[in-house]
C-alpha positions, 0 to 999 in steps of 0.5 A: 129141292133135292138133297142127298146124304150117304156114307158109312158115318151114319151118326153125322149124316143123321145129325145133318138130317135132324138139323134140316128138320129143326130148321124147317119146323122153326121156319114154317111151323104148322104150314109144314107137312113132314113125311118119311118113307123107308125104301126097305118097305115101300116103293116109290109110288108112295113118293110119287103120290106125295109129290103130285098131291096138294094139301089143303092145310100145308103149303110146304113139304119135307119128305125124307126117303131112307135107304133110297139107293140100297133098300130092299125095294130100291130097284123098284123105284122109278121116278120120271125125269119130269117129276124129278125135275119138279122136285129139284126146282120146287120151292115148296118141296124139300126132298131128303134122300138118306142112305148108308154104305153104298155098294156098286149097284147102289152107286149107279142109282145115285149117279142116275139121280145126281143131276137133279140134286141141289146138294150131295154129301158123302159122310166118310169115317173120320180119321186123324186130326179130323176125328180128334177135332170132331171128338173135342167139338162133340165133347164141348157140346156136352160140357165135357172136358176130354183129357188127352188120354181119353181122346186117344181112347175115343179116337181108337174106336175106329171112327165109330161115331155112335160109340164115341157119342155114347161114351161122351154121353156117359161122361156128361152124366158123370160130370152132372152127378159129380157137380150135384151134391147129394143128387140120387144116382138112381133116376125114375121114369117119372123124372124123365117125363117132367125133365123132358118138358122143363130141362132137356139136358137133365132129361138126356142124363136121366134117359142114359141113366135109365137105359144103363139100368136096363129100362126098355127103350120102347117103354121109355119112349111110350111113357114120354109120349103118353105123358105129353098127351096128358099135358096137352089135354090138361093145357087144353082144358085150362084154356077152356076152363074145364075140369080136367079130371072130370072131362078126361078121367085123369086122377086129380093128383096127376091133373093138379101136377100137370096143370102147374107144369104147363101153366106157362107153356104155350099150347102150340109148343105142346102140340108141336112136341106131340106132332114130332113124337108122332113123326118119330114113332113112324120113323121107329116103326119103319126102321129109320130110328130107334127110341133112344135116338128119337128121344135124343 
């Protein structure tokens, strides 16, 4: 199956890609082999190799190619009709082609590939009633009530979905702070690690608080990834009856706190989270995401 998303509304197209990733991870679990390719950096020999190869451990493949039509190396990218036909008809391969605004030459490449697409969608900048409806839907997801004056301000951002969502996230943090009497306004990176596992909504609020205070996004992503690795080590030692601090040189206080946190968390969930962090790390390094987007 081949699905193509493109257009200037990159927030909405990215969200659609995320939905597909989550859907396939839930459906296939460890049987899913996830790969990302950036056409600004890599040519199609990488994709060709992935499509032609078979894995001993994974029966399903989810492959995302970013900037497939507009990337710096897009002009070098050629796949034979046989391979395109195979990808389009395969029940074991989901190939997602993602791009932003397309120039005339980019659209020609899109047209050449289009006969092989199972689905193709252009995400245009929303305006008018559609934009107002989308703003209200996004506000509802975050538990935010948007008054008409605020809606007018958000819709005045020229349909910039990233800017609108950023404003809504700030509003959600403000609502949470207002409803928690005596809650500290200044959060710490240590709170982010615990909340990421226990309360994702709270983690999102802490993340925005830290970034607004000037914390480095890359540092925050690296901290949560490292913290998750520690939790996975502790959980593994728990299940094997080993002494965590002795086996892995982890401070006894940290080991004790982590052991309490992961006691009721399945090992598989921690393994899946760490696997997803690895995938997002690749996406960040290849320009397909930012640390903030990946943590969200």
